N, C-alpha and C positions, 0 to 999 in steps of 0.2 A: 426610047428607052424603054425596056420592059419594064412591067411592075407586075410584081407576083401575087398575085388575090389570096389573102389570108386565109387558110379554109379552117369551117368550122369545124370543129370536132365535140358537141353534147356534152359528152363523160369531162372531158379535159374543163370546159365552163363552170359545169356544175362544180367538178372539184375545187375550182377554185371559187365559186363563188358561196358556195362551203365554209370553205374554211376561213375569207372574208369575215360570213358571217361569226365562227368561233374567235375571233378574234374581236368581234365588235365594230368592226366594218360597214356598219351598214349601206351607207350607201354607196361602195364598192360594190357588196354583194347585192346589191338592187340591178345595179346594172349588168350583173351578172346574168343574173335569172332572167332579167327584162331578154337579154340578146337570145334566150334559150327561146323565151314566148316569142319575137321575133320571129323564129322558124317554125315555131309551133304551137300558135296561141292556146289551143286546148289541154297541154300538158299540164294536170292538174296537180301534179305534184308537187313540180315550179310553183304554181300560184300558192298552195300551200304554205312553202318556204317563204316567198317571196309577201304574202298578204300580213302578219303581223307588222314586216318592215316596214311596209308603206303607210301603215295606220300609228308606226314611231314615230316615223318623220312628218307625220301629219295629214297627210296625202289619201283621205278620206274615201274619194270615191274610187282612186283606184286601189286599194285596199278592199273595199266592198264588193268591186267585180270580180277580184280574185280570192274572196271568200266563199262569195258562189259561185265564182266556176270550179275552187277545188270541191267543195260540197258536193254540188251537180256530178263534178265527174267520179269523186271516188261512191258516190251511190247508185250510178248507172253501172258501175263495177261489179254491186251488189256487198260492197265493203262500207255496213251500214257505221260501225263502231267508230270507223275514219270520218266521215261524214260529218258523227256528231261532233267527236272530239272539236274538228273544223269550225262549225257553227258555236261551240260552244267557247272558240279563241272569239269568233266575231265575237259575240255577246259580251262578251268582258269590254270590248273595245267600244261595239254599241248598246249599251244599256239599253237605252230606250227606243232601240226595235227592236218590239213586238216578234214579228216576223222570225228571229233567230232562236226566241225562246219557245216560240209556237211548233218550229219546224221542229226543234229537238223534242217537244213533249209528242208531236205526233208519231213522229217515227219511234218512239219509246211505246207508245200505247200501241202501232202497228205491230210491232216484234213483241206484245204482252206485259209488257215490262209497266204496268201503271205507276205502281210506285215511283220507278224512277222518272219520270212523266210530270208526275208531282212534284216533284224534288228541285226538277229543270226551274221548272216554273217558279218554286217558291226562293228559287235563287234569284231568278231576273226579278222577283220583285224585292229580294231584299235590297238592290243597287237602286230603289225608284224611291228614294224618301225626301224628295224636293217636291213644293206644294207644286210647279210645275208640272212633275211627274205622276201627277194621281190619277189624271184620266188612262195612261198606260198599267200605273199598278192595280188599278178598277181592273180592265182587260184580263191580267195575269191571273187574279183571284177567283173570276168569274170563269176563268180555262180551268183551274183547279175544281170549282164546284163542278164542272161539267164531266170532270174526269170519276171524282170522289163529291159526290152530294154533299156529304156529314161531315166535309172535313172540318172538323173541329175550329182551329187555330185561324185558319184560310175564312173561316163565317166570320169569325168574330174580327178580323183584321177588315174585312170589303166593308161588313157593318159601320167598323168605326170611320174607314173614309164615302162609305153614302150618306154617314149622318152630316158629311159638311157640305152636301151639295142639294141642301132646303128641303122643302117638304117632300118632294117626291121619293128624294134620297132616304129618310128618314124611315117612309113609310114603307119601303122594300126592306128596310133594315130592323124593322119592328117582325114581318114576314119573315126574313131570314131566320133570326134568332127564337122566333114563336114554335117555328120547326127543328129548333135543335131543342127545346123543352121536350119535346115527344120521348126525347132515347135520351139523353143523358142522365145519369147516375148517378156518376163516383163525385163526389161530395166537392173535392176541388173544382171539378170544370163546372158543377153546380152555381157554386160561387163565382167563379172567373164570368159562368154565362149571365148569375141575378145581376153582377156591379156592371156587366156591358148594358144590362137593359136600364140601369139605372143610370148610367151615366146619357144613355141615348133620350131617355123622356123623365130628368127627377123628381120623386114625387115620394110621402111618407110611407105610402105600401110599399113602394120596391126597394126603400132603404131597408124598411123589415124584414123585405122577401128576402133582401141580401145577408141582411144583419144572420137571421134565421135560416139562411141552406142550409141544406143536408141532403 
């Protein structure tokens, strides 16, 4: 008995998968996208489509691999904006993965967009508010200061986290706050700086410095 082999047509499979995704049929969409990837494992366009769906179904390892393949694929073809968009989506699903935030920031710096690089790192830091995430938050804030050495809010935030790391952390926080003293002249910022110093090492002198900051 003859059996006809089903002919693979990428366009048809992709259209069906996209339609399934649009209807909210996540698993059916994933099956379709995976069919395409079986024929072309390096199809970064499809990796970009399937990665968020894999994350949604908690297939974390597969999702990470697809996010990475999509980002690298777009970057190799010169589509930096699309690569950044993929990494941004990946970072939303893996907020504690510093590498994604760093990729975004590094690419923005390479393109001369230092403000956007800082914004991305701070966005990553915002998602790391747990005690167990403190170390990762510190890493991101250090990256901010590597780009913008006197970023006021990032410095205060970093000092607050360092103050919880014992004597060596407090000593580093003191140094960072003293560096800010050299250029902070605005009254509001000056008061915030004095308050940070007071919280770091409470004393009558620092309390007075905060109260009279101008």
